[in-house]
C-alpha positions as CSV (number, residue, x, y, z in Angstrom):
1,X,-0.2,-0.2,0.0
2,X,1.4,3.7,-1.0
3,X,2.0,5.9,1.7
4,X,-1.1,8.3,2.9
5,X,-1.0,11.8,1.1
6,X,0.3,13.0,4.4
7,X,3.4,11.1,5.3
8,X,4.3,11.4,1.6
9,X,4.4,15.3,2.1
10,X,6.2,14.8,5.2
11,X,9.0,12.8,3.5
12,X,9.0,14.9,0.3
13,X,9.7,17.8,2.7
14,X,12.4,16.1,4.5
15,X,10.1,16.8,7.5
16,X,11.3,14.1,10.2
17,X,8.1,13.0,12.7
18,X,7.2,11.1,15.5
19,X,4.7,8.2,14.7
20,X,2.6,7.1,17.8
21,X,0.8,4.1,17.4
22,X,-2.4,3.1,19.9
23,X,-5.2,0.9,20.4
24,X,-8.5,1.9,17.6
25,X,-10.6,4.8,18.9
26,X,-13.4,6.9,17.5
27,X,-13.1,10.1,19.6
28,X,-10.3,12.5,20.1
29,X,-10.7,12.3,23.6
30,X,-10.0,8.3,24.1
31,X,-7.2,8.7,21.2
32,X,-5.5,10.8,24.0
33,X,-6.3,8.4,26.7
34,X,-5.1,5.4,24.5
35,X,-2.0,7.2,23.4
36,X,-1.0,8.7,27.0
37,X,-1.2,12.1,25.6
38,X,-2.8,14.3,27.8
39,X,-6.4,15.8,25.8
40,X,-4.8,19.1,25.8
41,X,-2.1,18.4,23.5
42,X,-3.6,16.7,21.3
43,X,-5.5,18.3,18.4
44,X,-8.1,17.1,16.7
45,X,-9.8,18.4,13.1
46,X,-13.4,19.5,13.1
47,X,-15.2,19.9,9.9
48,X,-17.2,22.8,9.5
49,X,-18.8,25.0,7.0
50,X,-18.2,28.3,6.5
51,X,-20.6,30.0,4.3
52,X,-20.7,27.1,2.5
53,X,-17.2,26.4,2.0
54,X,-15.7,23.3,3.8
55,X,-12.7,23.9,6.3
56,X,-10.9,22.7,8.9
57,X,-11.1,24.0,12.6
58,X,-8.6,22.5,14.7
59,X,-8.3,22.5,18.4
60,X,-7.7,20.5,21.0
61,X,-9.5,17.5,21.9
62,X,-9.7,19.2,25.5
63,X,-12.4,21.6,23.9
64,X,-15.5,21.6,21.7
65,X,-15.8,24.0,19.1
66,X,-18.2,27.1,19.4
67,X,-19.3,28.0,16.1
68,X,-20.9,31.5,17.0
69,X,-17.3,32.0,18.0
70,X,-15.7,31.0,14.4
71,X,-18.8,32.5,12.8
72,X,-17.5,35.7,14.5
73,X,-14.0,35.4,14.1
74,X,-14.3,34.6,10.2
75,X,-16.8,37.6,9.6
76,X,-19.0,34.6,8.3
77,X,-22.9,34.7,7.8
78,X,-23.7,31.3,8.5
79,X,-21.1,28.4,9.7
80,X,-22.0,24.6,10.7
81,X,-20.8,21.5,11.7
82,X,-20.5,19.7,8.1
83,X,-22.1,16.0,8.2
84,X,-19.3,13.2,7.6
85,X,-20.8,12.7,4.6
86,X,-19.9,15.5,2.8
87,X,-16.5,15.8,3.7
88,X,-15.3,11.9,3.5
89,X,-15.5,11.4,-0.2
90,X,-12.3,14.9,0.6
91,X,-10.3,12.4,2.2
92,X,-9.7,9.2,0.1
93,X,-6.5,8.3,2.1
94,X,-7.8,8.3,5.2
95,X,-10.3,6.7,7.6
96,X,-13.8,8.6,8.1
97,X,-13.3,10.9,10.9
98,X,-9.2,10.8,11.3
99,X,-8.1,13.7,8.4
100,X,-5.1,15.2,9.7
101,X,-5.5,19.1,10.0
102,X,-3.8,19.3,6.7
103,X,-6.1,21.0,4.8
104,X,-3.5,22.7,2.4
105,X,-3.0,19.3,1.0
106,X,-7.0,19.3,0.3
107,X,-7.3,22.3,-0.8
108,X,-9.1,23.4,2.6
109,X,-8.8,26.4,4.5
110,X,-7.4,26.0,8.2
111,X,-8.2,28.0,11.3
112,X,-6.5,26.6,14.0
113,X,-7.6,27.4,18.1
114,X,-4.5,29.9,19.2
115,X,-4.9,27.7,22.7
116,X,-2.8,25.1,20.1
117,X,0.3,27.1,20.1
118,X,0.5,27.3,23.5
119,X,2.3,24.0,22.8
120,X,6.2,23.7,21.1
121,X,4.3,20.5,19.3
122,X,1.4,19.4,18.1
123,X,0.3,15.6,18.2
124,X,-2.9,15.0,15.5
125,X,-4.6,12.0,13.5
126,X,-2.3,10.3,10.7
127,X,-5.2,9.6,9.2
128,X,-6.3,6.5,10.8
129,X,-8.0,5.7,14.2
130,X,-4.6,4.1,15.4
131,X,-1.8,6.6,14.7
132,X,-1.0,9.8,15.6
133,X,1.7,12.2,14.2
134,X,3.9,14.3,16.0
135,X,5.3,17.4,14.7
136,X,6.6,20.7,16.3
137,X,3.7,23.0,16.1
138,X,6.2,25.8,14.5
139,X,6.7,23.4,11.6
140,X,2.9,22.8,11.5
141,X,2.4,26.3,11.0
142,X,5.1,26.4,8.1
143,X,4.0,23.8,6.2
144,X,-0.2,24.9,6.6
145,X,-0.3,28.3,6.9
146,X,-3.4,28.2,9.0
147,X,-5.2,31.2,10.1
148,X,-5.1,31.5,14.3
149,X,-8.3,32.3,15.8
150,X,-9.0,33.6,19.7
151,X,-10.9,31.4,21.6
152,X,-13.4,29.4,19.3
153,X,-13.3,26.7,21.9
154,X,-15.0,26.2,24.9
155,X,-13.9,23.5,27.4
156,X,-15.6,20.3,27.1
157,X,-15.5,19.3,31.1
């Protein structure tokens, strides 16, 4: 099987990264537990539609996306969660719901909650429900060029 798009991109860019294997999980919370990573250090990708255009919102697994705050921060008229059947076809190399926060590889805008930049590293799904990738946050920024937004989250617990 060929390398998923993300891993190939990192190899092509000569980027070193750590792969973390874990038990199959379905939620970011469970993934953080399984991989023994603090929930606030694990990034999750939430698919949204901003004025009808598909985009990625990236925040920590310990947070919930605040759609109203995202709408206000982007100046959009309408922001809504995307349905799985709307975004799954965009990620043919990923398991449903396990897409990495690299919208640049899929032609999507990426909005990242500023709180993620508090950590030196970012850990995220590698396209499957059993693997994570860890890279320096500064490198993620250089590769993805996400738009930073303040407080587009609320805590889950």
